[in-house]
N, C-alpha and C positions, 0 to 999 in steps of 0.2 A: 666422169670423163673417160672415154675410151679412145684408143689409138689404133688405127688400122695396121700400123707397123709394129705394135707391141708383140714381143715374143715371150718366152718363158721368163719367169722371175728368178732372181738370184737372192737367196737368203743365207746369211752366215749366222750360226748360233753357237753359244758356248756349251761345251760338254766337259765333264771332269774325267772321262775314261773313254778313249777312242775305241778300245775293244768292245766295251758295252754299247757304244754308239753303232759300231759295225753289226753287232748281233741284233740290236733293236731295229735299226733302219733297214739293214740288209736282209737279215733272216726273218725277223718277226713281221715287219711291215711289207717286205718284199721289194725294196728299192735297190736296183742295181748300183754297185759301187763304181765310181769313176776314178779320177786321179786322187793321189794322196801324197802326203809327206809325213815326217815325224810328228808334226803338231796339227795336222788337219786331214780330213778325208771328205770327198764330195760324193753325193748320191743323186741319182736320177729320181727325183721326188715327183712322180706322176707327170713327167715331162718338164719339170722345173729343176733348177740347180740348188740343192741344199748342201751347204758346207758346214761341217762340224769342226769347230776350232777348239783345241785343247785349252781348258781353263781350269786348272786343278783346284782353284779357290771357289768354283761354282757351288752353290748350295742354297740360295735363297728361295723360299717358297713364294709362288705368285700370289698377288692380291686376288680376291674373288668378288664378283659383282652378281647380284641377283638377275636372272633372265628366265622368264617363264617357269618359275618354281625351282630353278637350279642355281647353285653357286658356281658361276662360270669363272675359270681362271683367267686372269689378265696379267701379263700379256699371254696370248696364245697365237698359234698359226696353224694352217692346215690347207686343205684343198677341197674344192667343190667337184664332186664326181657325178657321173650319171647314177641313177638309182641302181642299175645292175652292178656297176663297179663298186658302189658303196656297200651293197649287200655282200658282194664277194669279199671285200676287205673285212667287213664285220665277221663273216663266217671264218675267214683266215685267222683273225685275231682271237675269236672265241675258241677255235680249235687249238690255238697255242696257249689257251688259258690266260690271256692278257686280262689284267684287272683294269676296268674302266673307271675313270674319275666320275664321268657321267655316262651311264650305260646307253647303248643304242636305243633311240626313241624317235617319235615324231613330235616335233615342237611346233607350236602355233597352229595346232590342228584346226582346219576350217578357215584360217585367216590367209591374207595375201602372202605372208612369209612362211607358209607351211613348209617344213623341211625335215628330212631325216638327219639325225646328228648323233655324234658320240664324241666323247673327250677321253684322252688318255695322256699319260705323262711319260716322257722318255727317261732313261736311267739317270740323266743329269738334272731332271726337274723341269725340262721344257714342256709346256702344255701344248697339245695338239688337238685340233678339231677336224673331223672328217664329216662332210655334209653332202646332201643331195636334195634336189628339188624334183618333184614329180613333173613340174612344168619349169624347165630351165629358164624360160623367158621371164620368170618371176624373181630372179636373183636380186634385182635392184628395184622391184615394184614397191610402191608405197601404199 
């Protein structure tokens, strides 16, 4: 279901260290910082609002499910980028020597859902996926 009035999403996630979150999302991923307080900070996550809330007890590892030969962390979140934006982000992350949970690759090659993807984990253990489709109209294709 799509909405012609839908705007950016808002996602609040737990982190156990706001300084580490600022370094990861701000410096490593390149998301501009927005408002903040003692226990939270928000970021412009590719046009969406991502808020990191301090939860010092955070530490559980995500469940993993098999997808196209990989153990995909669940839950995870991310954003669908254009191919050029995805490659620029991958180049940025590789230049910063980020360790990927699932390295950049093309998944479902030759199938309807063919996509470039990569997974990484923030310092608090939140799993992220960044993906791109050569044909963006195939995002929800079956």
